[in-house]
C-alpha positions as CSV (number, residue, x, y, z in Angstrom):
1,M,114.4,-32.4,-25.2
2,A,113.2,-30.5,-28.9
3,Q,111.5,-33.8,-29.6
4,L,109.0,-33.3,-26.7
5,I,108.3,-29.7,-27.3
6,H,106.8,-30.4,-30.8
7,I,104.8,-33.1,-28.9
8,K,102.9,-30.3,-26.7
9,H,102.6,-28.0,-29.6
10,K,100.5,-30.5,-31.5
11,V,98.4,-31.4,-28.0
12,S,97.6,-27.7,-28.0
13,L,96.4,-27.3,-31.7
14,S,94.0,-30.5,-31.4
15,S,92.5,-28.5,-27.9
16,R,92.1,-25.7,-30.1
17,G,89.9,-27.3,-32.6
18,S,87.4,-29.4,-30.4
19,A,86.8,-26.2,-28.8
20,S,85.5,-24.4,-31.9
21,G,81.9,-23.4,-32.6
22,F,79.4,-21.9,-34.9
23,S,80.0,-19.1,-37.3
24,L,78.3,-16.0,-37.1
25,V,76.5,-17.0,-40.2
26,E,76.0,-20.5,-39.4
27,L,74.2,-18.5,-36.0
28,M,72.5,-15.7,-38.5
29,V,71.0,-18.8,-40.4
30,G,69.8,-20.8,-37.7
31,V,67.9,-17.7,-35.8
32,T,66.6,-16.7,-39.3
33,V,65.0,-20.7,-39.6
34,G,63.8,-20.2,-36.4
35,L,62.0,-17.0,-36.7
36,I,60.2,-18.7,-39.8
37,T,59.4,-21.7,-38.0
38,V,57.5,-19.5,-35.2
39,L,55.6,-17.3,-37.6
40,V,54.1,-20.3,-39.2
41,I,53.4,-22.0,-36.5
42,S,51.9,-18.5,-35.0
43,N,49.9,-18.0,-38.4
44,S,48.4,-21.8,-38.2
45,Y,47.3,-21.0,-34.4
46,I,45.7,-17.9,-35.2
47,G,44.0,-19.4,-38.7
48,F,42.7,-22.2,-35.9
49,E,41.5,-20.0,-33.3
50,K,39.6,-18.2,-36.1
51,Q,37.9,-21.1,-36.9
52,K,37.1,-22.7,-34.0
53,R,35.5,-19.0,-32.7
54,T,34.0,-19.5,-36.1
55,T,32.5,-22.4,-35.5
56,T,31.5,-22.1,-31.6
57,S,30.0,-19.0,-32.4
58,G,27.6,-21.1,-35.0
59,S,27.1,-23.7,-32.5
60,D,25.6,-21.1,-30.2
61,S,23.5,-19.7,-32.8
62,Q,22.2,-22.8,-33.5
63,Q,21.2,-23.5,-30.3
64,N,19.5,-20.0,-29.5
65,G,17.8,-20.2,-32.6
66,L,16.2,-24.1,-31.8
67,I,15.8,-22.9,-28.5
68,A,13.8,-20.0,-29.8
69,L,11.6,-22.3,-32.0
70,H,11.0,-24.8,-29.6
71,A,9.5,-21.9,-27.3
72,I,7.0,-20.8,-30.2
73,Q,6.2,-24.7,-31.1
74,T,5.4,-25.3,-27.5
75,D,3.0,-22.4,-27.2
76,A,1.3,-22.7,-30.7
77,R,0.3,-26.4,-29.9
78,M,-1.5,-25.5,-27.2
79,A,-3.3,-22.1,-28.6
80,G,-6.8,-22.0,-28.6
81,F,-7.4,-24.8,-25.9
82,G,-10.5,-23.3,-23.7
83,L,-11.6,-20.4,-27.1
84,T,-13.4,-23.4,-29.3
85,L,-16.8,-24.2,-29.1
86,P,-17.7,-26.9,-32.2
87,S,-17.4,-25.2,-35.2
88,Q,-17.4,-21.8,-33.6
89,L,-14.4,-19.1,-31.8
90,V,-16.3,-18.0,-28.0
91,C,-15.5,-14.6,-28.6
92,T,-12.9,-12.3,-30.7
93,E,-12.6,-9.5,-28.3
94,I,-12.3,-10.5,-24.7
95,I,-13.1,-7.3,-21.4
96,K,-10.8,-6.8,-18.8
97,Y,-10.6,-4.9,-15.3
98,E,-7.6,-4.8,-13.7
99,L,-5.6,-2.5,-11.6
100,G,-8.7,0.0,-11.6
101,N,-8.5,-0.2,-15.5
102,I,-11.2,-1.3,-17.9
103,S,-9.9,-2.6,-21.3
104,K,-11.0,-4.1,-24.6
105,E,-8.7,-6.1,-26.4
106,A,-8.4,-9.0,-29.2
107,I,-8.2,-12.4,-28.0
108,L,-7.2,-15.1,-30.8
109,P,-5.6,-18.3,-30.4
110,V,-3.1,-16.8,-32.1
111,L,-2.4,-13.0,-32.9
112,I,0.2,-11.8,-35.3
113,T,1.5,-7.9,-34.9
114,D,3.1,-7.1,-37.9
115,G,6.6,-5.5,-37.2
116,G,6.4,-3.6,-40.3
117,G,9.5,-2.6,-42.6
118,V,12.9,-3.8,-40.7
119,Q,11.0,-4.4,-37.7
120,S,10.2,-8.2,-36.0
121,D,6.8,-9.4,-35.7
122,K,5.5,-10.3,-32.4
123,I,3.0,-13.5,-31.9
124,K,0.8,-13.9,-28.9
125,F,-0.5,-17.3,-27.8
126,T,-3.4,-17.5,-25.5
127,Y,-5.1,-20.6,-24.3
128,S,-6.2,-22.3,-21.2
129,D,-4.1,-25.1,-18.7
130,A,-6.9,-26.3,-16.9
131,G,-8.3,-29.7,-17.4
132,T,-11.4,-29.0,-17.8
133,G,-10.5,-26.1,-20.2
134,S,-12.6,-27.8,-23.3
135,T,-15.7,-28.2,-21.5
136,P,-17.5,-25.1,-20.3
137,S,-19.9,-24.8,-18.1
138,V,-23.5,-23.4,-19.3
139,L,-25.3,-20.4,-17.2
140,M,-28.3,-21.6,-15.9
141,T,-29.8,-17.5,-15.2
142,S,-29.1,-14.5,-17.5
143,M,-26.3,-12.1,-16.1
144,P,-28.2,-8.8,-17.5
145,S,-25.3,-6.7,-16.1
146,S,-22.0,-6.3,-14.5
147,D,-23.7,-6.8,-11.1
148,S,-25.5,-9.1,-11.5
149,S,-25.0,-12.5,-9.7
150,I,-24.1,-15.7,-12.3
151,T,-25.5,-19.2,-11.6
152,M,-24.1,-22.2,-13.4
153,T,-24.3,-25.6,-13.9
154,R,-21.7,-27.6,-11.2
155,V,-20.8,-29.9,-14.2
156,N,-16.8,-29.4,-14.3
157,M,-17.1,-26.9,-11.6
158,A,-14.9,-29.4,-9.5
159,G,-11.7,-28.7,-11.6
160,Y,-11.5,-24.6,-10.7
161,T,-8.9,-23.7,-8.3
162,V,-9.8,-21.2,-6.0
163,N,-7.5,-18.1,-5.8
164,R,-5.9,-19.3,-9.1
165,D,-8.0,-19.9,-12.1
166,K,-10.0,-17.1,-14.3
167,F,-12.7,-18.1,-16.6
168,L,-14.4,-16.5,-19.4
169,L,-17.7,-15.5,-19.9
170,A,-19.1,-16.1,-23.3
171,S,-22.3,-16.0,-25.4
172,P,-21.1,-17.5,-29.0
173,V,-23.5,-17.4,-32.0
174,T,-23.1,-21.3,-32.9
175,S,-24.0,-21.0,-36.5
176,P,-21.0,-21.3,-38.3
177,G,-19.4,-18.6,-40.1
178,T,-21.4,-15.7,-38.3
179,A,-20.4,-13.2,-36.3
180,I,-19.6,-13.5,-32.6
181,A,-22.2,-11.7,-30.9
182,Q,-20.3,-9.8,-28.2
183,P,-16.9,-9.7,-26.2
184,C,-15.8,-11.8,-23.5
185,T,-15.8,-11.2,-19.8
186,R,-12.6,-12.4,-17.9
187,L,-13.4,-13.2,-14.5
188,A,-11.8,-14.8,-11.3
189,Y,-12.5,-17.6,-9.3
190,V,-11.7,-16.2,-6.1
191,D,-12.5,-16.6,-2.5
192,T,-14.5,-13.5,-1.2
193,T,-12.4,-13.3,2.3
194,V,-9.3,-12.4,0.0
195,A,-9.1,-8.8,-1.2
196,D,-6.7,-8.5,-4.1
197,P,-6.8,-5.6,-7.0
198,L,-5.8,-8.4,-9.4
199,M,-9.0,-10.0,-9.2
200,L,-12.2,-9.2,-11.2
201,A,-15.1,-11.1,-9.5
202,N,-16.2,-12.6,-6.7
203,L,-17.4,-16.4,-6.4
204,N,-18.8,-17.6,-3.1
205,P,-20.0,-20.4,-2.7
206,P,-17.4,-22.7,-4.3
207,F,-19.2,-24.6,-7.1
208,G,-20.6,-21.5,-8.4
209,T,-23.9,-20.6,-7.4
210,N,-23.4,-17.2,-6.6
211,I,-21.0,-14.5,-8.6
212,A,-21.2,-11.0,-7.5
213,P,-18.8,-8.9,-10.3
214,S,-19.8,-5.5,-9.6
215,I,-16.3,-4.3,-10.1
216,A,-16.0,-6.1,-13.3
217,A,-18.2,-2.9,-14.7
218,G,-17.5,-2.7,-18.7
219,N,-19.8,-5.8,-19.3
220,P,-22.1,-5.6,-22.8
221,A,-24.7,-3.9,-22.3
222,D,-27.1,-6.7,-23.4
223,G,-25.0,-8.9,-20.6
224,Y,-25.0,-12.8,-20.7
225,G,-27.9,-15.1,-21.7
226,A,-29.2,-18.0,-19.9
227,Y,-28.4,-21.1,-21.2
228,T,-26.9,-19.3,-24.5
229,S,-24.2,-18.3,-22.4
230,F,-21.3,-20.0,-21.0
231,A,-18.6,-19.8,-18.4
232,I,-14.9,-21.2,-19.7
233,N,-12.4,-22.4,-17.1
234,M,-9.0,-20.7,-18.2
235,G,-6.8,-22.0,-15.3
236,Q,-3.8,-19.0,-15.0
237,F,-5.3,-17.8,-18.7
238,L,-2.1,-17.8,-20.2
239,Q,-0.8,-15.2,-22.6
240,T,2.5,-15.1,-24.0
241,E,3.5,-12.7,-26.4
242,Y,6.9,-13.8,-28.0
243,S,9.3,-10.7,-29.6
244,V,12.8,-9.3,-30.1
245,D,13.9,-6.7,-27.9
246,A,16.5,-4.1,-28.7
247,N,19.6,-6.0,-27.5
248,N,18.7,-8.7,-30.0
249,D,17.3,-10.7,-27.3
250,F,13.9,-13.4,-27.7
251,V,11.8,-12.3,-24.9
252,A,8.4,-14.0,-23.7
253,T,6.3,-11.5,-22.6
254,D,3.7,-12.4,-19.7
255,K,0.8,-10.7,-21.3
256,S,-2.9,-11.6,-19.3
257,I,-1.0,-9.7,-16.3
258,A,-0.5,-6.1,-17.0
259,A,2.8,-4.7,-17.2
260,Q,5.0,-7.4,-16.8
261,A,8.2,-7.2,-17.7
262,P,9.8,-9.7,-20.4
263,I,12.2,-12.4,-19.9
264,A,14.7,-13.5,-22.0
265,I,14.9,-16.9,-23.7
266,A,17.8,-16.8,-26.1
267,N,20.3,-14.2,-27.0
268,N,21.5,-12.7,-30.9
269,I,17.5,-13.3,-32.5
270,V,17.6,-10.4,-34.7
271,N,14.4,-11.4,-36.4
272,I,11.0,-13.4,-36.3
273,Q,8.6,-13.1,-38.9
274,A,5.6,-15.1,-39.0
275,Q,2.2,-15.4,-41.4
276,Y,-1.0,-16.9,-40.9
277,G,-2.1,-19.8,-42.3
278,F,-5.8,-19.3,-44.4
279,A,-8.2,-22.4,-45.5
280,P,-10.3,-21.5,-47.9
281,Q,-13.4,-21.4,-45.9
282,N,-15.1,-22.4,-42.7
283,P,-15.7,-26.1,-42.8
284,T,-19.9,-27.1,-42.2
285,P,-20.2,-29.0,-38.7
286,G,-19.1,-32.8,-38.7
287,N,-17.3,-32.0,-42.4
288,P,-13.3,-32.1,-42.0
289,A,-11.5,-28.7,-42.4
290,P,-9.8,-27.9,-45.8
291,A,-6.4,-27.1,-46.2
292,V,-4.4,-24.2,-45.7
293,N,-4.0,-22.6,-49.3
294,T,-2.9,-19.2,-48.4
295,W,0.1,-17.2,-46.4
296,S,-0.7,-14.0,-45.4
297,D,1.5,-11.4,-43.2
298,A,-0.1,-9.7,-40.3
299,T,-1.3,-6.5,-41.3
300,A,-2.9,-3.4,-39.2
301,A,-6.5,-3.3,-39.9
302,P,-8.3,-6.4,-37.3
303,L,-8.8,-9.5,-38.7
304,T,-12.5,-9.9,-39.8
305,T,-14.4,-13.0,-37.7
306,A,-14.5,-14.8,-40.8
307,D,-11.1,-14.6,-41.5
308,I,-10.2,-15.8,-37.9
309,M,-12.6,-18.9,-38.4
310,R,-10.6,-19.7,-41.4
311,I,-6.9,-19.5,-39.5
312,K,-5.5,-23.2,-39.6
313,A,-2.3,-22.9,-39.0
314,I,1.0,-20.2,-38.9
315,R,4.8,-20.2,-40.6
316,I,7.2,-18.8,-38.4
317,A,11.1,-18.1,-39.3
318,I,13.4,-17.2,-36.8
319,V,16.6,-15.7,-37.7
320,A,19.6,-16.5,-35.3
321,R,23.0,-14.4,-35.5
322,S,26.7,-15.6,-34.6
323,S,27.8,-13.8,-31.7
324,L,31.0,-13.3,-33.7
325,K,31.9,-10.3,-35.7
326,E,33.7,-11.2,-38.2
327,K,36.7,-9.0,-39.7
328,P,36.9,-8.3,-43.2
329,S,38.7,-10.9,-45.7
330,I,40.7,-7.7,-46.7
331,K,42.1,-5.4,-43.7
332,G,40.3,-1.7,-44.1
333,G,37.9,-3.1,-46.0
334,A,33.8,-3.7,-45.5
335,C,32.7,-6.4,-43.7
336,D,31.8,-9.5,-46.0
337,A,30.6,-11.9,-43.5
338,T,27.4,-11.9,-45.1
339,A,26.8,-10.4,-48.4
340,V,23.4,-11.1,-49.0
341,M,20.3,-11.0,-46.5
342,P,18.4,-14.2,-45.4
343,I,15.7,-15.8,-47.1
344,S,12.4,-16.3,-44.4
345,W,11.3,-19.2,-46.3
346,L,11.5,-21.0,-50.0
347,G,9.6,-18.6,-51.9
348,G,9.2,-16.3,-49.3
349,P,10.7,-12.6,-49.1
350,V,14.2,-11.5,-48.0
351,I,14.4,-10.3,-44.2
352,D,15.5,-7.1,-43.6
353,L,18.3,-6.7,-41.2
354,T,19.6,-3.0,-41.8
355,A,18.3,-2.4,-38.5
356,N,21.4,-3.9,-37.1
357,P,24.0,-1.6,-37.2
358,D,27.0,-4.1,-39.9
359,W,25.2,-6.7,-40.0
360,Q,27.4,-7.4,-42.8
361,C,29.7,-8.5,-40.0
362,Y,28.2,-11.6,-38.6
363,R,26.8,-15.2,-39.6
364,Y,23.4,-15.7,-39.8
365,H,21.2,-19.0,-40.0
366,V,17.2,-19.6,-40.2
367,Y,14.9,-21.5,-38.9
368,Q,11.8,-21.8,-40.3
369,T,8.5,-24.0,-39.3
370,I,4.6,-24.2,-39.8
371,I,3.1,-25.1,-37.1
372,P,-0.7,-26.0,-37.6
373,L,-3.6,-24.8,-34.8
374,R,-4.6,-28.6,-33.8
375,N,-7.1,-26.9,-30.6
376,V,-8.9,-24.9,-34.1
377,I,-8.9,-27.9,-35.9
378,W,-10.0,-30.5,-33.4
379,A,-12.9,-28.3,-33.2
380,N,-13.7,-28.3,-37.0
381,L,-13.3,-24.4,-37.2
């Protein structure tokens, strides 16, 4: 009986040993190791997530910069189509009658408005989108005043579209390098049965035998002479100005019609810088245009006719900004994502970004190119 009790006691000790668990110390060590592992994983995730956001925002800024540059290049390739004759621009000023107002403004294939200081430049391109924009019609009779009828050759008039196209009356001086006699006048090719306050003249009947632009008052006093003046089909008369608005959006504004709202094309574009490329002199007829040897910013003073004739290219720099505002590398310190302002182009000036608050908190990329004005060059200007 005593032996049986002893066996039971041994079984009880064995059961107690198999049921024992971790000690308090072991639990504390395990929890500490687990917390350290979670902390390391969390820090790694935060670091990778920050890097991903930086990379993604950089990719977005690259896309925005390329979109802006492509838009400018597209219009620059067409700039001046319809504004040139062999060795001569048709005019450098235009008279417009629009919404009851008469205005006179500069008209060039490319017109740069200098922002001055920290502001972005503006670039305006003008060209015809009509297939016959490069082949003017000759005035057969003079137009001495704004209420005179206009008679022109029917050559190329088949390319005009009623109630859509506008055209220029021009009386250029054909001698290379000389001053242009008078501004162009913008008129419209419309059906006389249509009343439209935007239209500048009435053309009836079709194909250009009788234009009565009485509402286009403001024509030059000496009018447009027979066989020395031209009517040029400008189609929709495309005038697009590219700029950067207060929200750092790259916008395009239709300047051919008054009071048009800008259209945003790309965001996070903080600055545009542009320069004219001047050749040393205007070529003589039949000789190739000389190469550009001088780059110059636009100024407040208007360009002379001689300078305008020497513009053969433009140089563009577009500054795109990442959308992510980077935190300082030292907590509580100043932003240091960008320490030095970007350069416009090799050997060019620094682009001042101080108009943008906290500019050092962002990353930037500059897209720059040189665009030849091929319509100007083909006209041997």
